[in-house]
mmCIF file as gemmi writes it, N, C-alpha and C atoms, coordinates in Angstrom:
data_model
loop_
_atom_site.group_PDB
_atom_site.id
_atom_site.type_symbol
_atom_site.label_atom_id
_atom_site.label_alt_id
_atom_site.label_comp_id
_atom_site.label_asym_id
_atom_site.label_entity_id
_atom_site.label_seq_id
_atom_site.pdbx_PDB_ins_code
_atom_site.Cartn_x
_atom_site.Cartn_y
_atom_site.Cartn_z
_atom_site.occupancy
_atom_site.B_iso_or_equiv
_atom_site.pdbx_formal_charge
_atom_site.auth_seq_id
_atom_site.auth_asym_id
_atom_site.pdbx_PDB_model_num
ATOM 1 N N . UNK Axp A 1 ? 113.307 174.568 56.75 1 0 ? 1 A 1
ATOM 2 C CA . UNK Axp A 1 ? 114.397 175.006 57.55 1 0 ? 1 A 1
ATOM 3 C C . UNK Axp A 1 ? 115.434 173.87 57.683 1 0 ? 1 A 1
ATOM 4 N N . UNK Axp A 2 ? 115.026 172.702 58.091 1 0 ? 2 A 1
ATOM 5 C CA . UNK Axp A 2 ? 115.933 171.559 58.217 1 0 ? 2 A 1
ATOM 6 C C . UNK Axp A 2 ? 115.784 170.747 56.975 1 0 ? 2 A 1
ATOM 7 N N . UNK Axp A 3 ? 116.871 169.973 56.686 1 0 ? 3 A 1
ATOM 8 C CA . UNK Axp A 3 ? 116.862 169.145 55.499 1 0 ? 3 A 1
ATOM 9 C C . UNK Axp A 3 ? 116.458 167.764 55.82 1 0 ? 3 A 1
ATOM 10 N N . UNK Axp A 4 ? 116.62 166.844 54.85 1 0 ? 4 A 1
ATOM 11 C CA . UNK Axp A 4 ? 116.202 165.483 54.995 1 0 ? 4 A 1
ATOM 12 C C . UNK Axp A 4 ? 117.116 164.761 56.011 1 0 ? 4 A 1
ATOM 13 N N . UNK Axp A 5 ? 118.379 165.18 56.145 1 0 ? 5 A 1
ATOM 14 C CA . UNK Axp A 5 ? 119.29 164.482 57.03 1 0 ? 5 A 1
ATOM 15 C C . UNK Axp A 5 ? 119.35 165.011 58.441 1 0 ? 5 A 1
ATOM 16 N N . UNK Axp A 6 ? 118.377 165.898 58.759 1 0 ? 6 A 1
ATOM 17 C CA . UNK Axp A 6 ? 118.375 166.485 60.071 1 0 ? 6 A 1
ATOM 18 C C . UNK Axp A 6 ? 118.306 165.481 61.182 1 0 ? 6 A 1
ATOM 19 N N . UNK Axp A 7 ? 117.402 164.469 61.078 1 0 ? 7 A 1
ATOM 20 C CA . UNK Axp A 7 ? 117.191 163.419 62.088 1 0 ? 7 A 1
ATOM 21 C C . UNK Axp A 7 ? 118.469 162.662 62.299 1 0 ? 7 A 1
ATOM 22 N N . UNK Axp A 8 ? 119.21 162.407 61.228 1 0 ? 8 A 1
ATOM 23 C CA . UNK Axp A 8 ? 120.484 161.64 61.353 1 0 ? 8 A 1
ATOM 24 C C . UNK Axp A 8 ? 121.551 162.435 62.08 1 0 ? 8 A 1
ATOM 25 N N . UNK Axp A 9 ? 121.53 163.774 61.841 1 0 ? 9 A 1
ATOM 26 C CA . UNK Axp A 9 ? 122.526 164.596 62.54 1 0 ? 9 A 1
ATOM 27 C C . UNK Axp A 9 ? 122.217 164.681 64.013 1 0 ? 9 A 1
ATOM 28 N N . UNK Axp A 10 ? 120.949 164.793 64.339 1 0 ? 10 A 1
ATOM 29 C CA . UNK Axp A 10 ? 120.528 164.818 65.763 1 0 ? 10 A 1
ATOM 30 C C . UNK Axp A 10 ? 120.896 163.505 66.424 1 0 ? 10 A 1
ATOM 31 N N . UNK Axp A 11 ? 120.648 162.402 65.717 1 0 ? 11 A 1
ATOM 32 C CA . UNK Axp A 11 ? 121.017 161.041 66.314 1 0 ? 11 A 1
ATOM 33 C C . UNK Axp A 11 ? 122.54 160.964 66.52 1 0 ? 11 A 1
ATOM 34 N N . UNK Axp A 12 ? 123.303 161.472 65.609 1 0 ? 12 A 1
ATOM 35 C CA . UNK Axp A 12 ? 124.811 161.388 65.709 1 0 ? 12 A 1
ATOM 36 C C . UNK Axp A 12 ? 125.213 162.246 66.885 1 0 ? 12 A 1
ATOM 37 N N . UNK Axp A 13 ? 124.656 163.39 67.073 1 0 ? 13 A 1
ATOM 38 C CA . UNK Axp A 13 ? 124.952 164.261 68.191 1 0 ? 13 A 1
ATOM 39 C C . UNK Axp A 13 ? 124.609 163.609 69.521 1 0 ? 13 A 1
ATOM 40 N N . UNK Axp A 14 ? 123.4 162.996 69.558 1 0 ? 14 A 1
ATOM 41 C CA . UNK Axp A 14 ? 123.021 162.283 70.805 1 0 ? 14 A 1
ATOM 42 C C . UNK Axp A 14 ? 123.962 161.125 71.109 1 0 ? 14 A 1
ATOM 43 N N . UNK Axp A 15 ? 124.404 160.429 70.077 1 0 ? 15 A 1
ATOM 44 C CA . UNK Axp A 15 ? 125.3 159.327 70.355 1 0 ? 15 A 1
ATOM 45 C C . UNK Axp A 15 ? 126.677 159.854 70.839 1 0 ? 15 A 1
ATOM 46 N N . UNK Axp A 16 ? 127.126 160.976 70.357 1 0 ? 16 A 1
ATOM 47 C CA . UNK Axp A 16 ? 128.392 161.557 70.776 1 0 ? 16 A 1
ATOM 48 C C . UNK Axp A 16 ? 128.333 162.012 72.221 1 0 ? 16 A 1
ATOM 49 N N . UNK Axp A 17 ? 127.196 162.671 72.61 1 0 ? 17 A 1
ATOM 50 C CA . UNK Axp A 17 ? 127.028 163.042 73.922 1 0 ? 17 A 1
ATOM 51 C C . UNK Axp A 17 ? 126.93 161.934 74.844 1 0 ? 17 A 1
ATOM 52 N N . UNK Axp A 18 ? 126.274 160.85 74.507 1 0 ? 18 A 1
ATOM 53 C CA . UNK Axp A 18 ? 126.163 159.677 75.385 1 0 ? 18 A 1
ATOM 54 C C . UNK Axp A 18 ? 127.583 159.099 75.527 1 0 ? 18 A 1
ATOM 55 N N . UNK Axp A 19 ? 128.321 158.941 74.435 1 0 ? 19 A 1
ATOM 56 C CA . UNK Axp A 19 ? 129.676 158.416 74.445 1 0 ? 19 A 1
ATOM 57 C C . UNK Axp A 19 ? 130.61 159.22 75.332 1 0 ? 19 A 1
ATOM 58 N N . UNK Axp A 20 ? 130.506 160.588 75.266 1 0 ? 20 A 1
ATOM 59 C CA . UNK Axp A 20 ? 131.341 161.454 76.07 1 0 ? 20 A 1
ATOM 60 C C . UNK Axp A 20 ? 130.934 161.308 77.558 1 0 ? 20 A 1
ATOM 61 N N . UNK Axp A 21 ? 129.65 161.224 77.843 1 0 ? 21 A 1
ATOM 62 C CA . UNK Axp A 21 ? 129.177 161.018 79.209 1 0 ? 21 A 1
ATOM 63 C C . UNK Axp A 21 ? 129.661 159.681 79.788 1 0 ? 21 A 1
ATOM 64 N N . UNK Axp A 22 ? 129.599 158.626 79.003 1 0 ? 22 A 1
ATOM 65 C CA . UNK Axp A 22 ? 130.134 157.293 79.491 1 0 ? 22 A 1
ATOM 66 C C . UNK Axp A 22 ? 131.594 157.352 79.785 1 0 ? 22 A 1
ATOM 67 N N . UNK Axp A 23 ? 132.365 158.027 78.864 1 0 ? 23 A 1
ATOM 68 C CA . UNK Axp A 23 ? 133.824 158.053 79.003 1 0 ? 23 A 1
ATOM 69 C C . UNK Axp A 23 ? 134.17 158.936 80.287 1 0 ? 23 A 1
ATOM 70 N N . UNK Axp A 24 ? 133.448 160.013 80.446 1 0 ? 24 A 1
ATOM 71 C CA . UNK Axp A 24 ? 133.7 160.872 81.653 1 0 ? 24 A 1
ATOM 72 C C . UNK Axp A 24 ? 133.339 160.092 82.937 1 0 ? 24 A 1
ATOM 73 N N . UNK Axp A 25 ? 132.26 159.363 82.916 1 0 ? 25 A 1
ATOM 74 C CA . UNK Axp A 25 ? 131.88 158.621 84.081 1 0 ? 25 A 1
ATOM 75 C C . UNK Axp A 25 ? 132.912 157.523 84.359 1 0 ? 25 A 1
ATOM 76 N N . UNK Axp A 26 ? 133.443 156.884 83.344 1 0 ? 26 A 1
ATOM 77 C CA . UNK Axp A 26 ? 134.441 155.791 83.527 1 0 ? 26 A 1
ATOM 78 C C . UNK Axp A 26 ? 135.697 156.426 84.191 1 0 ? 26 A 1
ATOM 79 N N . UNK Axp A 27 ? 136.121 157.562 83.694 1 0 ? 27 A 1
ATOM 80 C CA . UNK Axp A 27 ? 137.327 158.237 84.222 1 0 ? 27 A 1
ATOM 81 C C . UNK Axp A 27 ? 137.115 158.591 85.707 1 0 ? 27 A 1
ATOM 82 N N . UNK Axp A 28 ? 135.93 159.133 85.973 1 0 ? 28 A 1
ATOM 83 C CA . UNK Axp A 28 ? 135.558 159.533 87.354 1 0 ? 28 A 1
ATOM 84 C C . UNK Axp A 28 ? 135.613 158.327 88.307 1 0 ? 28 A 1
ATOM 85 N N . UNK Axp A 29 ? 135.008 157.231 87.879 1 0 ? 29 A 1
ATOM 86 C CA . UNK Axp A 29 ? 134.988 156.024 88.704 1 0 ? 29 A 1
ATOM 87 C C . UNK Axp A 29 ? 136.372 155.443 88.849 1 0 ? 29 A 1
ATOM 88 N N . UNK Axp A 30 ? 137.172 155.453 87.846 1 0 ? 30 A 1
ATOM 89 C CA . UNK Axp A 30 ? 138.524 154.996 87.941 1 0 ? 30 A 1
ATOM 90 C C . UNK Axp A 30 ? 139.364 155.769 88.949 1 0 ? 30 A 1
ATOM 91 N N . UNK Axp A 31 ? 139.17 157.145 88.87 1 0 ? 31 A 1
ATOM 92 C CA . UNK Axp A 31 ? 139.935 157.979 89.895 1 0 ? 31 A 1
ATOM 93 C C . UNK Axp A 31 ? 139.438 157.722 91.276 1 0 ? 31 A 1
ATOM 94 N N . UNK Axp A 32 ? 138.15 157.52 91.515 1 0 ? 32 A 1
ATOM 95 C CA . UNK Axp A 32 ? 137.68 157.172 92.85 1 0 ? 32 A 1
ATOM 96 C C . UNK Axp A 32 ? 138.223 155.886 93.337 1 0 ? 32 A 1
ATOM 97 N N . UNK Axp A 33 ? 138.309 154.893 92.454 1 0 ? 33 A 1
ATOM 98 C CA . UNK Axp A 33 ? 138.826 153.578 92.81 1 0 ? 33 A 1
ATOM 99 C C . UNK Axp A 33 ? 140.302 153.666 93.21 1 0 ? 33 A 1
ATOM 100 N N . UNK Axp A 34 ? 141.052 154.451 92.417 1 0 ? 34 A 1
ATOM 101 C CA . UNK Axp A 34 ? 142.458 154.634 92.721 1 0 ? 34 A 1
ATOM 102 C C . UNK Axp A 34 ? 142.684 155.263 94.097 1 0 ? 34 A 1
ATOM 103 N N . UNK Axp A 35 ? 141.867 156.331 94.372 1 0 ? 35 A 1
ATOM 104 C CA . UNK Axp A 35 ? 141.958 157.056 95.619 1 0 ? 35 A 1
ATOM 105 C C . UNK Axp A 35 ? 141.658 156.127 96.801 1 0 ? 35 A 1
ATOM 106 N N . UNK Axp A 36 ? 140.529 155.364 96.7 1 0 ? 36 A 1
ATOM 107 C CA . UNK Axp A 36 ? 140.112 154.481 97.771 1 0 ? 36 A 1
ATOM 108 C C . UNK Axp A 36 ? 141.219 153.371 97.988 1 0 ? 36 A 1
ATOM 109 N N . UNK Axp A 37 ? 141.87 152.966 96.895 1 0 ? 37 A 1
ATOM 110 C CA . UNK Axp A 37 ? 142.888 151.958 97.036 1 0 ? 37 A 1
ATOM 111 C C . UNK Axp A 37 ? 144.097 152.527 97.752 1 0 ? 37 A 1
ATOM 112 N N . UNK Axp A 38 ? 144.408 153.811 97.467 1 0 ? 38 A 1
ATOM 113 C CA . UNK Axp A 38 ? 145.588 154.442 98.165 1 0 ? 38 A 1
ATOM 114 C C . UNK Axp A 38 ? 145.263 154.599 99.643 1 0 ? 38 A 1
ATOM 115 N N . UNK Axp A 39 ? 144.022 154.941 99.984 1 0 ? 39 A 1
ATOM 116 C CA . UNK Axp A 39 ? 143.62 155.11 101.349 1 0 ? 39 A 1
ATOM 117 C C . UNK Axp A 39 ? 143.661 153.768 102.093 1 0 ? 39 A 1
ATOM 118 N N . UNK Axp A 40 ? 143.236 152.742 101.445 1 0 ? 40 A 1
ATOM 119 C CA . UNK Axp A 40 ? 143.315 151.401 101.962 1 0 ? 40 A 1
ATOM 120 C C . UNK Axp A 40 ? 144.751 150.946 102.259 1 0 ? 40 A 1
ATOM 121 N N . UNK Axp A 41 ? 145.622 151.283 101.339 1 0 ? 41 A 1
ATOM 122 C CA . UNK Axp A 41 ? 147.017 150.912 101.531 1 0 ? 41 A 1
ATOM 123 C C . UNK Axp A 41 ? 147.597 151.674 102.727 1 0 ? 41 A 1
ATOM 124 N N . UNK Axp A 42 ? 147.27 152.958 102.929 1 0 ? 42 A 1
ATOM 125 C CA . UNK Axp A 42 ? 147.744 153.672 104.018 1 0 ? 42 A 1
ATOM 126 C C . UNK Axp A 42 ? 147.237 153.164 105.327 1 0 ? 42 A 1
ATOM 127 N N . UNK Axp A 43 ? 145.984 152.777 105.407 1 0 ? 43 A 1
ATOM 128 C CA . UNK Axp A 43 ? 145.385 152.154 106.586 1 0 ? 43 A 1
ATOM 129 C C . UNK Axp A 43 ? 146.086 150.788 106.857 1 0 ? 43 A 1
ATOM 130 N N . UNK Axp A 44 ? 146.315 150.019 105.833 1 0 ? 44 A 1
ATOM 131 C CA . UNK Axp A 44 ? 146.991 148.732 105.991 1 0 ? 44 A 1
ATOM 132 C C . UNK Axp A 44 ? 148.353 148.858 106.568 1 0 ? 44 A 1
ATOM 133 N N . UNK Axp A 45 ? 149.114 149.923 106.041 1 0 ? 45 A 1
ATOM 134 C CA . UNK Axp A 45 ? 150.495 150.141 106.513 1 0 ? 45 A 1
ATOM 135 C C . UNK Axp A 45 ? 150.478 150.601 107.972 1 0 ? 45 A 1
ATOM 136 N N . UNK Axp A 46 ? 149.544 151.431 108.351 1 0 ? 46 A 1
ATOM 137 C CA . UNK Axp A 46 ? 149.448 151.872 109.817 1 0 ? 46 A 1
ATOM 138 C C . UNK Axp A 46 ? 149.081 150.678 110.683 1 0 ? 46 A 1
ATOM 139 N N . UNK Axp A 47 ? 148.203 149.802 110.233 1 0 ? 47 A 1
ATOM 140 C CA . UNK Axp A 47 ? 147.914 148.62 111.023 1 0 ? 47 A 1
ATOM 141 C C . UNK Axp A 47 ? 149.1 147.7 111.109 1 0 ? 47 A 1
ATOM 142 N N . UNK Axp A 48 ? 149.791 147.539 110.066 1 0 ? 48 A 1
ATOM 143 C CA . UNK Axp A 48 ? 150.957 146.717 110.038 1 0 ? 48 A 1
ATOM 144 C C . UNK Axp A 48 ? 152.054 147.207 111.035 1 0 ? 48 A 1
ATOM 145 N N . UNK Axp A 49 ? 152.308 148.496 111.056 1 0 ? 49 A 1
ATOM 146 C CA . UNK Axp A 49 ? 153.304 149.086 111.994 1 0 ? 49 A 1
ATOM 147 C C . UNK Axp A 49 ? 152.859 148.893 113.407 1 0 ? 49 A 1
ATOM 148 N N . UNK Axp A 50 ? 151.554 149.038 113.696 1 0 ? 50 A 1
ATOM 149 C CA . UNK Axp A 50 ? 151.056 148.848 115.053 1 0 ? 50 A 1
ATOM 150 C C . UNK Axp A 50 ? 151.231 147.38 115.466 1 0 ? 50 A 1
ATOM 151 N N . UNK Axp A 51 ? 150.88 146.491 114.597 1 0 ? 51 A 1
ATOM 152 C CA . UNK Axp A 51 ? 151.022 145.075 114.939 1 0 ? 51 A 1
ATOM 153 C C . UNK Axp A 51 ? 152.485 144.692 115.168 1 0 ? 51 A 1
ATOM 154 N N . UNK Axp A 52 ? 153.368 145.228 114.377 1 0 ? 52 A 1
ATOM 155 C CA . UNK Axp A 52 ? 154.792 144.973 114.519 1 0 ? 52 A 1
ATOM 156 C C . UNK Axp A 52 ? 155.303 145.476 115.893 1 0 ? 52 A 1
ATOM 157 N N . UNK Axp A 53 ? 154.831 146.614 116.266 1 0 ? 53 A 1
ATOM 158 C CA . UNK Axp A 53 ? 155.152 147.132 117.586 1 0 ? 53 A 1
ATOM 159 C C . UNK Axp A 53 ? 154.696 146.22 118.712 1 0 ? 53 A 1
ATOM 160 N N . UNK Axp A 54 ? 153.491 145.769 118.589 1 0 ? 54 A 1
ATOM 161 C CA . UNK Axp A 54 ? 152.895 144.865 119.609 1 0 ? 54 A 1
ATOM 162 C C . UNK Axp A 54 ? 153.7 143.543 119.642 1 0 ? 54 A 1
ATOM 163 N N . UNK Axp A 55 ? 154.038 143.036 118.492 1 0 ? 55 A 1
ATOM 164 C CA . UNK Axp A 55 ? 154.817 141.731 118.448 1 0 ? 55 A 1
ATOM 165 C C . UNK Axp A 55 ? 156.171 141.992 119.148 1 0 ? 55 A 1
ATOM 166 N N . UNK Axp A 56 ? 156.827 143.156 118.926 1 0 ? 56 A 1
ATOM 167 C CA . UNK Axp A 56 ? 158.075 143.417 119.574 1 0 ? 56 A 1
ATOM 168 C C . UNK Axp A 56 ? 157.954 143.356 121.133 1 0 ? 56 A 1
ATOM 169 N N . UNK Axp A 57 ? 156.894 144.002 121.58 1 0 ? 57 A 1
ATOM 170 C CA . UNK Axp A 57 ? 156.632 143.992 123.03 1 0 ? 57 A 1
ATOM 171 C C . UNK Axp A 57 ? 156.394 142.631 123.522 1 0 ? 57 A 1
ATOM 172 N N . UNK Axp A 58 ? 155.602 141.846 122.822 1 0 ? 58 A 1
ATOM 173 C CA . UNK Axp A 58 ? 155.344 140.464 123.266 1 0 ? 58 A 1
ATOM 174 C C . UNK Axp A 58 ? 156.596 139.618 123.223 1 0 ? 58 A 1
ATOM 175 N N . UNK Axp A 59 ? 157.411 139.832 122.221 1 0 ? 59 A 1
ATOM 176 C CA . UNK Axp A 59 ? 158.668 139.066 122.159 1 0 ? 59 A 1
ATOM 177 C C . UNK Axp A 59 ? 159.607 139.414 123.337 1 0 ? 59 A 1
ATOM 178 N N . UNK Axp A 60 ? 159.64 140.696 123.686 1 0 ? 60 A 1
ATOM 179 C CA . UNK Axp A 60 ? 160.404 141.139 124.821 1 0 ? 60 A 1
ATOM 180 C C . UNK Axp A 60 ? 159.919 140.443 126.088 1 0 ? 60 A 1
ATOM 181 N N . UNK Axp A 61 ? 158.62 140.455 126.297 1 0 ? 61 A 1
ATOM 182 C CA . UNK Axp A 61 ? 158.001 139.85 127.51 1 0 ? 61 A 1
ATOM 183 C C . UNK Axp A 61 ? 158.356 138.312 127.492 1 0 ? 61 A 1
ATOM 184 N N . UNK Axp A 62 ? 158.233 137.702 126.364 1 0 ? 62 A 1
ATOM 185 C CA . UNK Axp A 62 ? 158.449 136.288 126.31 1 0 ? 62 A 1
ATOM 186 C C . UNK Axp A 62 ? 159.886 135.866 126.481 1 0 ? 62 A 1
ATOM 187 N N . UNK Axp A 63 ? 160.8 136.717 126.007 1 0 ? 63 A 1
ATOM 188 C CA . UNK Axp A 63 ? 162.245 136.355 126.103 1 0 ? 63 A 1
ATOM 189 C C . UNK Axp A 63 ? 162.932 136.854 127.368 1 0 ? 63 A 1
ATOM 190 N N . UNK Axp A 64 ? 162.363 137.811 128.047 1 0 ? 64 A 1
ATOM 191 C CA . UNK Axp A 64 ? 162.946 138.33 129.325 1 0 ? 64 A 1
ATOM 192 C C . UNK Axp A 64 ? 162.914 137.174 130.364 1 0 ? 64 A 1
ATOM 193 N N . UNK Axp A 65 ? 163.925 137.188 131.138 1 0 ? 65 A 1
ATOM 194 C CA . UNK Axp A 65 ? 163.951 136.166 132.204 1 0 ? 65 A 1
ATOM 195 C C . UNK Axp A 65 ? 162.898 136.58 133.24 1 0 ? 65 A 1
ATOM 196 N N . UNK Axp A 66 ? 162.28 135.635 133.799 1 0 ? 66 A 1
ATOM 197 C CA . UNK Axp A 66 ? 161.197 135.929 134.76 1 0 ? 66 A 1
ATOM 198 C C . UNK Axp A 66 ? 161.737 136.716 135.95 1 0 ? 66 A 1
ATOM 199 N N . UNK Axp A 67 ? 162.982 136.413 136.444 1 0 ? 67 A 1
ATOM 200 C CA . UNK Axp A 67 ? 163.507 137.174 137.593 1 0 ? 67 A 1
ATOM 201 C C . UNK Axp A 67 ? 163.706 138.657 137.223 1 0 ? 67 A 1
ATOM 202 N N . UNK Axp A 68 ? 164.193 138.916 136.066 1 0 ? 68 A 1
ATOM 203 C CA . UNK Axp A 68 ? 164.367 140.316 135.63 1 0 ? 68 A 1
ATOM 204 C C . UNK Axp A 68 ? 163.024 141.04 135.538 1 0 ? 68 A 1
ATOM 205 N N . UNK Axp A 69 ? 162.03 140.357 135.034 1 0 ? 69 A 1
ATOM 206 C CA . UNK Axp A 69 ? 160.747 140.982 134.917 1 0 ? 69 A 1
ATOM 207 C C . UNK Axp A 69 ? 160.137 141.235 136.273 1 0 ? 69 A 1
ATOM 208 N N . UNK Axp A 70 ? 160.299 140.237 137.139 1 0 ? 70 A 1
ATOM 209 C CA . UNK Axp A 70 ? 159.772 140.385 138.538 1 0 ? 70 A 1
ATOM 210 C C . UNK Axp A 70 ? 160.435 141.532 139.236 1 0 ? 70 A 1
ATOM 211 N N . UNK Axp A 71 ? 161.748 141.658 139.057 1 0 ? 71 A 1
ATOM 212 C CA . UNK Axp A 71 ? 162.514 142.801 139.617 1 0 ? 71 A 1
ATOM 213 C C . UNK Axp A 71 ? 162.006 144.166 139.137 1 0 ? 71 A 1
ATOM 214 N N . UNK Axp A 72 ? 161.744 144.239 137.859 1 0 ? 72 A 1
ATOM 215 C CA . UNK Axp A 72 ? 161.219 145.476 137.239 1 0 ? 72 A 1
ATOM 216 C C . UNK Axp A 72 ? 159.863 145.846 137.864 1 0 ? 72 A 1
ATOM 217 N N . UNK Axp A 73 ? 159.026 144.793 137.999 1 0 ? 73 A 1
ATOM 218 C CA . UNK Axp A 73 ? 157.68 145.005 138.54 1 0 ? 73 A 1
ATOM 219 C C . UNK Axp A 73 ? 157.802 145.495 139.956 1 0 ? 73 A 1
ATOM 220 N N . UNK Axp A 74 ? 158.64 144.849 140.738 1 0 ? 74 A 1
ATOM 221 C CA . UNK Axp A 74 ? 158.775 145.25 142.144 1 0 ? 74 A 1
ATOM 222 C C . UNK Axp A 74 ? 159.358 146.657 142.259 1 0 ? 74 A 1
ATOM 223 N N . UNK Axp A 75 ? 160.255 147.052 141.38 1 0 ? 75 A 1
ATOM 224 C CA . UNK Axp A 75 ? 160.812 148.409 141.391 1 0 ? 75 A 1
ATOM 225 C C . UNK Axp A 75 ? 159.69 149.404 141.098 1 0 ? 75 A 1
ATOM 226 N N . UNK Axp A 76 ? 158.836 149.068 140.157 1 0 ? 76 A 1
ATOM 227 C CA . UNK Axp A 76 ? 157.754 149.957 139.873 1 0 ? 76 A 1
ATOM 228 C C . UNK Axp A 76 ? 156.754 150.057 141.039 1 0 ? 76 A 1
ATOM 229 N N . UNK Axp A 77 ? 156.561 148.976 141.714 1 0 ? 77 A 1
ATOM 230 C CA . UNK Axp A 77 ? 155.7 148.954 142.933 1 0 ? 77 A 1
ATOM 231 C C . UNK Axp A 77 ? 156.26 149.837 144.033 1 0 ? 77 A 1
ATOM 232 N N . UNK Axp A 78 ? 157.615 149.679 144.215 1 0 ? 78 A 1
ATOM 233 C CA . UNK Axp A 78 ? 158.302 150.46 145.214 1 0 ? 78 A 1
ATOM 234 C C . UNK Axp A 78 ? 158.203 151.931 144.876 1 0 ? 78 A 1
ATOM 235 N N . UNK Axp A 79 ? 158.375 152.318 143.655 1 0 ? 79 A 1
ATOM 236 C CA . UNK Axp A 79 ? 158.279 153.73 143.278 1 0 ? 79 A 1
ATOM 237 C C . UNK Axp A 79 ? 156.881 154.26 143.509 1 0 ? 79 A 1
ATOM 238 N N . UNK Axp A 80 ? 155.872 153.449 143.258 1 0 ? 80 A 1
ATOM 239 C CA . UNK Axp A 80 ? 154.495 153.858 143.446 1 0 ? 80 A 1
ATOM 240 C C . UNK Axp A 80 ? 154.226 154.057 144.927 1 0 ? 80 A 1
ATOM 241 N N . UNK Axp A 81 ? 154.692 153.165 145.775 1 0 ? 81 A 1
ATOM 242 C CA . UNK Axp A 81 ? 154.457 153.248 147.245 1 0 ? 81 A 1
ATOM 243 C C . UNK Axp A 81 ? 155.183 154.535 147.823 1 0 ? 81 A 1
ATOM 244 N N . UNK Axp A 82 ? 156.401 154.767 147.361 1 0 ? 82 A 1
ATOM 245 C CA . UNK Axp A 82 ? 157.085 155.9 147.831 1 0 ? 82 A 1
ATOM 246 C C . UNK Axp A 82 ? 156.44 157.183 147.394 1 0 ? 82 A 1
ATOM 247 N N . UNK Axp A 83 ? 155.92 157.195 146.241 1 0 ? 83 A 1
ATOM 248 C CA . UNK Axp A 83 ? 155.28 158.423 145.655 1 0 ? 83 A 1
ATOM 249 C C . UNK Axp A 83 ? 153.972 158.734 146.41 1 0 ? 83 A 1
ATOM 250 N N . UNK Axp A 84 ? 153.204 157.66 146.85 1 0 ? 84 A 1
ATOM 251 C CA . UNK Axp A 84 ? 151.955 157.892 147.497 1 0 ? 84 A 1
ATOM 252 C C . UNK Axp A 84 ? 152.166 158.267 149.002 1 0 ? 84 A 1
ATOM 253 N N . UNK Axp A 85 ? 153.293 157.85 149.548 1 0 ? 85 A 1
ATOM 254 C CA . UNK Axp A 85 ? 153.559 158.071 150.966 1 0 ? 85 A 1
ATOM 255 C C . UNK Axp A 85 ? 153.979 159.558 151.227 1 0 ? 85 A 1
ATOM 256 N N . UNK Axp A 86 ? 154.719 160.13 150.291 1 0 ? 86 A 1
ATOM 257 C CA . UNK Axp A 86 ? 155.212 161.466 150.477 1 0 ? 86 A 1
ATOM 258 C C . UNK Axp A 86 ? 154.233 162.504 150.126 1 0 ? 86 A 1
């Protein structure tokens, strides 16, 4: 039924299947790596914007005159006292 070259044909088919499987696996892993890289970039960007916002607040606190800051705090305290009394 099979000829003398049957074993060679089966070996070639096995090699082709293995090569296709390796190529498919490489493509799959490449796509996963790209997706995780994009996710990491999004997280880094969100962290960066949060840190920038915090730095702006700290800069405002550091550059505000102490008297102005004290007045704002006292105004907040007065509002809180008036709100609790009524």
